[in-house]
KOLMAR-350135 format. One record per residue (C-alpha): residue number from 1; residue in three letters; x, y, z. Coordinates in Angstrom, 2 decimals. Each point is the difference from the previous one (the first is absolute). Example, Ala and Ser with C-alpha at 12.3 -4.5 7.8 and 13.67 -1.06 7.14 Angstrom:
<gudos>
+-----+-----+---------+---------+---------+
:   i :  aa :       x :       y :       z :
+-----+-----+---------+---------+---------+
:   1 : Ala :   12.30 :   -4.50 :    7.80 :
:   2 : Ser :    1.37 :    3.44 :   -0.66 :
+-----+-----+---------+---------+---------+
</gudos>
This chain:
<gudos>
+-----+-----+---------+---------+---------+
:   i :  aa :       x :       y :       z :
+-----+-----+---------+---------+---------+
:   1 : Met :   95.48 :  171.24 :  149.78 :
:   2 : Ser :    2.77 :   -0.89 :    2.44 :
:   3 : Ser :    1.41 :   -3.51 :   -0.22 :
:   4 : Asp :   -0.87 :   -0.36 :    3.69 :
:   5 : Ala :   -3.69 :   -0.03 :   -0.96 :
:   6 : Lys :    0.48 :   -2.82 :   -2.53 :
:   7 : Ile :   -0.60 :   -3.60 :    1.01 :
:   8 : Leu :    0.86 :   -3.15 :   -1.92 :
:   9 : Ile :   -2.30 :   -2.96 :    0.72 :
:  10 : Val :    1.44 :   -3.41 :   -0.88 :
:  11 : Glu :   -2.84 :   -2.51 :    0.25 :
:  12 : Asp :   -1.28 :   -2.72 :   -2.35 :
:  13 : Glu :   -3.38 :   -0.50 :    1.65 :
:  14 : Glu :   -2.26 :    2.12 :   -2.20 :
:  15 : Gln :   -2.74 :    0.71 :    2.56 :
:  16 : Leu :    2.42 :    1.08 :    2.71 :
:  17 : Leu :    1.99 :    2.04 :   -2.51 :
:  18 : Arg :   -3.13 :    1.93 :   -1.04 :
:  19 : Met :   -0.97 :    0.62 :    3.64 :
:  20 : Leu :    3.45 :    1.27 :    0.94 :
:  21 : Arg :    0.22 :    2.21 :   -3.06 :
:  22 : Ser :   -3.41 :    1.56 :    0.64 :
:  23 : Thr :    0.70 :    0.52 :    3.71 :
:  24 : Leu :    3.35 :    1.65 :   -0.56 :
:  25 : Ile :   -1.25 :    2.26 :   -2.77 :
:  26 : Gln :   -2.82 :    1.15 :    2.30 :
:  27 : Ala :    2.62 :    0.70 :    2.68 :
:  28 : Gly :    1.78 :    2.34 :   -2.42 :
:  29 : Tyr :    2.83 :   -2.17 :   -1.28 :
:  30 : Ala :    1.06 :   -0.57 :   -3.59 :
:  31 : Val :    0.01 :   -3.75 :   -0.63 :
:  32 : Thr :    1.91 :   -2.25 :   -2.38 :
:  33 : Thr :   -0.65 :   -3.73 :   -0.05 :
:  34 : Ala :    1.97 :   -3.10 :   -0.92 :
:  35 : Lys :   -1.11 :   -3.63 :    0.04 :
:  36 : Thr :    3.43 :   -1.64 :   -0.19 :
:  37 : Gly :    3.39 :    0.50 :    1.57 :
:  38 : Val :    1.59 :    0.82 :   -3.33 :
:  39 : Glu :   -2.60 :    2.72 :   -0.69 :
:  40 : Ala :    0.63 :    1.44 :    3.46 :
:  41 : Leu :    3.75 :    0.21 :   -0.52 :
:  42 : Glu :   -0.50 :    1.61 :   -3.41 :
:  43 : Gln :   -2.23 :    2.65 :    1.58 :
:  44 : Leu :    2.58 :    0.68 :    2.71 :
:  45 : Val :    2.64 :    0.61 :   -2.66 :
:  46 : Leu :   -2.26 :    2.41 :   -1.88 :
:  47 : Glu :   -1.47 :    1.99 :    2.88 :
:  48 : Glu :    0.49 :    1.01 :    3.63 :
:  49 : Phe :   -2.65 :   -1.01 :    2.52 :
:  50 : Gly :   -0.75 :    1.02 :    3.56 :
:  51 : Val :   -1.04 :   -3.52 :    1.05 :
:  52 : Val :   -0.16 :   -3.47 :   -1.55 :
:  53 : Leu :   -2.76 :   -2.39 :    1.13 :
:  54 : Leu :    1.25 :   -3.49 :   -0.80 :
:  55 : Asp :   -1.63 :   -3.41 :    0.08 :
:  56 : Leu :    2.50 :   -2.85 :    0.45 :
:  57 : Gly :   -1.97 :   -2.61 :   -1.95 :
:  58 : Leu :    0.53 :    1.25 :   -3.55 :
:  59 : Pro :   -0.42 :   -2.19 :   -3.11 :
:  60 : Asp :    3.52 :    0.44 :   -1.40 :
:  61 : Ile :    2.53 :    0.55 :    2.79 :
:  62 : Asp :   -0.26 :   -0.09 :    3.76 :
:  63 : Gly :   -0.68 :    3.33 :    1.66 :
:  64 : Lys :    3.11 :   -0.30 :    2.15 :
:  65 : Glu :    2.10 :   -0.01 :   -3.18 :
:  66 : Val :   -1.84 :    3.15 :   -1.07 :
:  67 : Ile :    0.99 :    1.63 :    3.30 :
:  68 : Ser :    3.62 :   -0.98 :   -0.49 :
:  69 : Gln :    0.18 :    1.37 :   -3.53 :
:  70 : Ala :   -2.08 :    3.09 :    0.81 :
:  71 : Arg :    2.41 :    1.06 :    2.72 :
:  72 : Ala :    2.70 :    0.41 :   -2.65 :
:  73 : Ile :   -2.06 :    2.41 :   -2.10 :
:  74 : Ser :   -2.43 :    1.76 :    2.34 :
:  75 : Lys :   -0.07 :    1.60 :    3.44 :
:  76 : Ala :   -3.78 :   -0.21 :    0.27 :
:  77 : Pro :   -1.30 :   -1.66 :    3.19 :
:  78 : Ile :   -1.41 :   -3.45 :   -0.77 :
:  79 : Leu :   -3.10 :   -1.08 :    1.93 :
:  80 : Val :   -0.55 :   -3.72 :   -0.41 :
:  81 : Ile :   -3.63 :   -1.11 :   -0.15 :
:  82 : Ser :   -0.11 :   -3.77 :    0.17 :
:  83 : Ala :   -2.03 :   -3.01 :    1.07 :
:  84 : Arg :    3.27 :   -1.59 :    1.14 :
:  85 : Gly :   -0.26 :    0.55 :    3.70 :
:  86 : Ser :    2.95 :   -1.96 :    1.34 :
:  87 : Glu :    2.61 :    1.81 :    2.06 :
:  88 : Arg :    2.68 :   -1.48 :   -2.27 :
:  89 : Glu :   -1.51 :    1.61 :   -3.11 :
:  90 : Lys :   -0.41 :    3.31 :    1.79 :
:  91 : Ile :    3.60 :    0.05 :    1.23 :
:  92 : Ala :    1.32 :   -0.97 :   -3.45 :
:  93 : Ala :   -1.93 :    2.82 :   -1.71 :
:  94 : Leu :    1.07 :    2.59 :    2.56 :
:  95 : Asp :    3.59 :   -1.17 :   -0.08 :
:  96 : Leu :    0.09 :    0.43 :   -3.79 :
:  97 : Gly :   -1.09 :    3.62 :    0.33 :
:  98 : Ala :   -3.77 :    0.15 :    0.42 :
:  99 : Ser :   -1.14 :    2.81 :    2.28 :
: 100 : Asp :   -3.16 :   -1.63 :    1.36 :
: 101 : Tyr :   -2.02 :   -3.21 :   -0.21 :
: 102 : Val :   -3.81 :    0.00 :   -0.06 :
: 103 : Pro :   -1.63 :   -3.45 :    0.12 :
: 104 : Lys :   -3.12 :   -0.73 :   -2.05 :
: 105 : Pro :   -2.84 :    0.54 :    0.69 :
: 106 : Phe :    0.65 :    3.56 :    1.15 :
: 107 : Asp :   -1.99 :    3.04 :    1.08 :
: 108 : Val :    0.05 :    2.76 :   -2.62 :
: 109 : Gly :    0.22 :    2.72 :    2.63 :
: 110 : Glu :    3.05 :   -1.66 :    1.53 :
: 111 : Leu :    1.64 :   -0.36 :   -3.40 :
: 112 : Leu :   -0.51 :    3.71 :   -0.73 :
: 113 : Ala :    1.52 :    0.84 :    3.38 :
: 114 : Arg :    3.04 :   -2.16 :   -0.75 :
: 115 : Ile :    0.38 :    1.72 :   -3.36 :
: 116 : Arg :   -0.05 :    3.40 :    1.71 :
: 117 : Val :    2.68 :   -1.21 :    2.42 :
: 118 : Ala :    2.14 :   -1.27 :   -2.90 :
: 119 : Leu :   -0.31 :    3.39 :   -1.71 :
: 120 : Arg :    0.90 :    1.91 :    3.15 :
: 121 : Pro :    3.40 :    1.69 :   -0.48 :
: 122 : Pro :    2.68 :   -1.12 :    2.44 :
: 123 : Arg :    0.70 :    2.31 :    2.90 :
: 124 : Arg :    3.10 :    2.10 :   -0.32 :
: 125 : Cys :    2.26 :    0.86 :    2.90 :
: 126 : Ala :    3.66 :    0.61 :    0.69 :
: 127 : Ser :    0.80 :   -3.66 :    0.63 :
: 128 : Ser :   -1.81 :   -1.21 :   -3.11 :
: 129 : Glu :    1.65 :    2.56 :   -2.26 :
: 130 : Ala :    3.50 :   -0.76 :    1.24 :
: 131 : Gly :   -0.47 :   -3.71 :    0.51 :
: 132 : Val :    1.61 :   -1.97 :    2.79 :
: 133 : Ser :    3.12 :   -2.09 :    0.08 :
: 134 : Lys :    1.99 :   -2.35 :    2.16 :
: 135 : Lys :    2.99 :   -2.13 :   -0.77 :
: 136 : Gly :   -1.16 :   -2.54 :   -2.58 :
: 137 : Leu :   -3.36 :    1.69 :   -0.62 :
: 138 : Gln :   -1.08 :    3.19 :   -1.79 :
: 139 : Ile :   -3.64 :    0.92 :   -0.55 :
: 140 : Asp :   -1.20 :    2.71 :   -2.38 :
: 141 : Met :   -3.62 :    0.64 :    0.97 :
: 142 : Ala :   -0.75 :    2.35 :   -2.89 :
: 143 : Thr :    0.88 :   -2.53 :   -2.72 :
: 144 : Arg :   -1.02 :   -3.10 :    2.03 :
: 145 : Arg :    3.43 :   -1.55 :   -0.41 :
: 146 : Ala :    2.30 :   -1.72 :    2.44 :
: 147 : Thr :    3.57 :   -1.19 :   -0.29 :
: 148 : Val :    0.96 :   -2.96 :    2.16 :
: 149 : Asp :    3.74 :   -0.77 :    0.14 :
: 150 : Gly :    0.36 :    1.62 :   -3.42 :
: 151 : Glu :   -2.93 :   -1.88 :   -1.55 :
: 152 : Tyr :   -3.00 :    1.98 :   -1.26 :
: 153 : Val :   -3.54 :   -0.98 :    1.02 :
: 154 : Arg :   -3.28 :    1.65 :   -0.91 :
: 155 : Leu :   -2.62 :    0.69 :    2.65 :
: 156 : Ser :   -3.72 :   -0.14 :   -0.60 :
: 157 : Arg :   -2.07 :    3.03 :    0.97 :
: 158 : Lys :   -1.12 :   -1.52 :    3.31 :
: 159 : Glu :    3.49 :   -1.24 :    0.82 :
: 160 : Ala :    1.40 :    3.50 :   -0.51 :
: 161 : Glu :   -2.85 :    1.51 :    2.03 :
: 162 : Leu :    0.76 :   -2.33 :    2.91 :
: 163 : Leu :    3.69 :    0.86 :   -0.03 :
: 164 : Gln :   -0.78 :    3.71 :   -0.29 :
: 165 : Leu :   -2.41 :   -0.19 :    2.93 :
: 166 : Leu :    2.59 :   -1.80 :    2.15 :
: 167 : Ala :    2.79 :    2.35 :   -1.09 :
: 168 : Asp :   -2.11 :    3.00 :    0.99 :
: 169 : Ala :   -0.34 :   -1.52 :    3.49 :
: 170 : Lys :    3.80 :    0.23 :    0.39 :
: 171 : Gly :    0.42 :   -3.35 :    1.73 :
: 172 : Glu :   -3.17 :    0.19 :    2.09 :
: 173 : Ile :   -2.55 :   -2.82 :   -0.15 :
: 174 : Val :   -2.89 :    0.47 :   -2.42 :
: 175 : Ser :   -3.03 :   -2.02 :    1.09 :
: 176 : His :   -1.88 :   -2.44 :   -2.21 :
: 177 : Asp :   -3.06 :    2.27 :    0.07 :
: 178 : Gln :    2.07 :    3.02 :   -1.06 :
: 179 : Ile :    1.48 :   -1.97 :   -2.90 :
: 180 : Ile :   -3.43 :   -1.22 :   -1.14 :
: 181 : Glu :   -1.51 :    3.49 :    0.08 :
: 182 : Ala :    2.96 :    1.61 :   -1.80 :
: 183 : Ile :    0.30 :   -2.58 :   -2.78 :
: 184 : Trp :   -3.45 :   -1.53 :   -0.53 :
: 185 : Gly :   -2.17 :    2.77 :    1.46 :
: 186 : Arg :   -2.98 :   -0.28 :    2.30 :
: 187 : Ala :   -2.29 :   -1.05 :   -2.85 :
: 188 : Gly :    1.95 :   -3.20 :   -0.68 :
: 189 : Asp :   -0.27 :   -3.35 :    1.75 :
: 190 : Ala :    3.70 :   -0.54 :    0.65 :
: 191 : Asp :    0.99 :   -1.64 :    3.27 :
: 192 : Phe :    3.00 :   -1.20 :    1.97 :
: 193 : Met :    0.71 :   -2.76 :   -2.53 :
: 194 : Asn :    0.21 :    2.50 :   -2.87 :
: 195 : Val :    2.65 :    1.91 :    1.94 :
: 196 : Arg :    1.96 :   -3.20 :    0.66 :
: 197 : Val :   -0.11 :   -0.98 :   -3.66 :
: 198 : Leu :    1.15 :    3.47 :   -1.09 :
: 199 : Ala :    2.84 :    0.00 :    2.54 :
: 200 : Trp :    1.05 :   -3.45 :   -1.17 :
: 201 : Gln :    0.09 :    1.18 :   -3.62 :
: 202 : Val :    2.19 :    2.97 :    0.95 :
: 203 : Arg :    2.36 :   -2.18 :    2.01 :
: 204 : Arg :    0.44 :   -2.37 :   -2.93 :
: 205 : Lys :    1.20 :    2.95 :   -2.05 :
: 206 : Ile :    2.13 :    2.03 :    2.41 :
: 207 : Glu :    1.34 :   -2.46 :    2.56 :
: 208 : Pro :    3.12 :   -2.09 :   -0.65 :
: 209 : Asp :   -1.75 :   -2.68 :    2.09 :
: 210 : Ala :   -3.76 :    0.48 :    0.23 :
: 211 : Ala :   -0.19 :   -2.52 :    2.85 :
: 212 : Ala :    2.41 :    2.12 :    2.08 :
: 213 : Pro :   -0.87 :    3.59 :   -0.95 :
: 214 : Arg :    2.37 :    2.86 :    0.75 :
: 215 : Phe :   -2.02 :    2.92 :   -1.37 :
: 216 : Leu :   -3.76 :   -0.67 :    0.18 :
: 217 : Leu :   -0.58 :   -1.11 :    3.58 :
: 218 : Ala :   -3.20 :   -1.34 :    1.55 :
: 219 : Glu :   -0.91 :    0.90 :    3.56 :
: 220 : Ser :   -2.20 :   -2.86 :    1.21 :
: 221 : Gly :   -3.62 :    1.05 :    0.40 :
: 222 : Leu :    0.79 :    3.65 :   -0.69 :
: 223 : Gly :    1.05 :    0.62 :   -3.59 :
: 224 : Tyr :    3.15 :    0.64 :   -2.01 :
: 225 : Arg :    2.95 :    2.36 :   -0.01 :
: 226 : Leu :    2.79 :    0.73 :   -2.44 :
: 227 : Asn :    3.55 :   -0.37 :    1.31 :
: 228 : Met :    2.17 :    2.32 :   -2.10 :
: 229 : Thr :    2.35 :    1.32 :    2.71 :
+-----+-----+---------+---------+---------+
</gudos>
C-alpha cells in the first residue's frame, strides 16, 4: 500500500480515537495510532505517512512541540484536530508547520474532505518547477524551500501552494475566493480570515519586514499578488 494511503492518528481520548480509526479504515486508509507525542514521533521515524491527524492536548508533550519535531523528520501534512479554538493557538500551530486546523467538535465528512485535500498532489507547472527569484528572495516550489537574504526557511504545504498560485498569476491579482478554492477546496469552510492568516504566515517567513512587505502584496478588497519583477 502506498504511504499516501497511510494515516497516523495522534489522540489520547480513547472513544474519539476508536471512532476516527474505524471511519478512516472504512474510507480505505491504513491507520496507525499513537496516544502520546513521543509515540507519534517514534512512528514518524519508523514509517512514512500520507497524513498525520494530531490532537494538541497530549498527556506527555504539547502538540505544538510534536509539530516542531515532526517537521524535522517527516514531510507528511499535519492536520491538527483540537478543542483549542483560539486564533492564537491556530496561528501558532500553522506557523510551526501544520497544514490545516480542524476545531473540535468536527463533522466527519468535512474531516475526510480535508484529508483528501491534504493528499492531493501539488500542481506542476513551468513556474513551480523552476521556482521564482528576486534580489534577496529565492523560492523553490518543488521542495517547498525559500532562501531570504541567504537564510533558509521551510514552507508549509499551504504556504508553498499560496506562493505557487501567485507565481502562476505572473504579478496579476489573485482574488480571495480563488485562493480559497485552490488551497482549501470548495468542500472546506475557509474564509477571508483564513487567507489573511496564511498570507501573514508567508510574510513572516519571506519578507525582511513583514509589516512593510516587498514581495507578497495585498490589494485592498481584491486579493493578493506576488511582486517578483
